[in-house]
C-alpha positions, 0 to 999 in steps of 0.5 A, spaced: 742 384 352 742 379 358 748 378 362 751 372 365 756 371 370 763 367 367 764 361 370 771 360 374 773 353 379 773 355 386 779 353 389 778 347 394 781 342 398 789 343 397 788 349 393 791 350 386 797 345 385 800 341 380 796 337 376 797 331 371 793 329 365 794 322 361 790 323 355 784 318 358 780 318 365 780 324 370 786 329 371 789 328 378 794 332 382 801 331 382 803 334 389 800 338 395 806 343 394 803 349 398 800 344 404 794 345 407 788 349 404 794 354 401 795 354 393 802 354 390 800 356 383 804 353 379 806 357 372 810 357 367 811 350 365 817 348 361 820 341 359 828 341 361 833 335 361 827 330 361 824 334 367 818 339 368 820 345 371 815 351 373 814 357 378 811 355 385 810 357 392 810 352 397 809 357 402 816 357 405 821 360 400 816 363 395 815 363 388 821 359 386 823 354 381 821 348 382 822 340 378 818 334 377 821 329 374 815 324 373 816 322 380 818 327 386 816 334 385 822 338 388 825 345 389 830 346 384 833 354 385 832 358 391 834 364 387 831 369 393 832 367 400 832 374 403 825 376 406 823 383 403 817 388 404 813 388 397 810 394 395 804 392 400 807 392 405 808 383 406 814 380 408 816 375 401 821 372 398 819 371 391 824 370 385 817 369 380 821 365 375 817 366 369 818 365 361 822 359 362 826 358 355 830 352 354 836 353 350 843 349 348 842 345 354 841 351 358 834 353 362 833 361 361 828 365 365 825 372 368 827 373 376 830 376 381 834 375 387 830 381 391 837 386 389 837 384 382 832 383 376 833 380 369 834 374 365 837 367 369 841 361 366 839 355 370 845 348 367 841 344 372 845 345 378 845 352 379 842 359 377 846 365 375 844 372 372 847 374 366 851 381 366 850 382 373 842 383 372 840 388 366 836 392 370 828 393 368 822 390 366 823 384 362 818 380 360 819 376 354 823 370 352 824 368 345 829 363 341 830 365 334 835 361 330 840 359 335 840 365 339 835 367 345 833 374 344 829 379 350 827 386 352 830 389 358 832 397 359 838 397 362 837 405 364 841 407 359 838 406 352 830 405 354 827 400 353 830 395 347 831 388 344 837 384 347 840 377 345 844 372 348 849 368 344 848 361 346 854 357 349 852 351 352 859 350 356 862 357 357 858 362 362 860 368 366 856 368 373 856 375 377 855 375 385 855 381 389 858 377 397 860 384 399 861 391 397 865 388 391 863 385 385 865 378 384 866 375 376 867 368 375 867 365 368 866 357 369 868 352 363 873 357 360 878 354 355 885 353 357 887 359 353 887 367 357 881 371 358 880 379 358 875 381 363 871 387 361 866 392 363 862 397 360 857 403 364 855 405 357 856 400 352 860 404 347 867 403 351 869 396 354 874 397 359 879 391 360 880 390 368 884 383 368 887 378 364 888 371 366 888 363 365 883 359 368 884 354 373 880 347 372 876 351 367 875 358 372 876 364 372 875 369 378 875 376 379 873 382 384 872 388 382 872 392 388 871 399 385 864 397 382 860 400 388 864 407 385 862 408 379 855 406 374 852 399 374 857 395 370 855 390 365 861 385 364 864 380 359 870 375 358 873 375 351 879 370 350 885 373 349 888 374 343 
């Protein structure tokens, strides 16, 4: 049996960068995102609102979400701006967006901000993590019958199937500015909402009932740091 080495292209000049092919002629480079001989390694390409979105590394921000509108390439969201040491002891600040998927005018993807890992939602301006970050090893996103499905291990049930019921306007953002958890409901209707939390997905505990101001509800949960990891939801009050 003869053995043959499989040929693979070697990076030359500007390394692995975003390219374009128009259907005729030769492919061309769109931009040198990682200047010099470094490689941006674009990956996970998806179209959203008439632009091309993908993960890339410019050598400064780490692997983050980028956008190409047909003319210019720009950083869309720097989800993980804080450097940390990876398992190899190297300093990095990657959020590593993957599985870019569009549903109802929102771009969903898997990423980490260095502290939380899970499914993120991007509305063209801001990126927020869903449910405060479910936890571990999410690897797949798929849209089926107007619903986004993904796999995740929340640390309680093991690795199971989860879903996001799409709403193109209402969304809930979770932030940890200090020791507390800040919950923000955006594009809420005028009716009051109940913000609830759970640690086991069996019992949901009401935390606050508020009426939105300018379409937003803000609530801080200072006790979150003293309890088991929580997932939040906002329910319209009856």
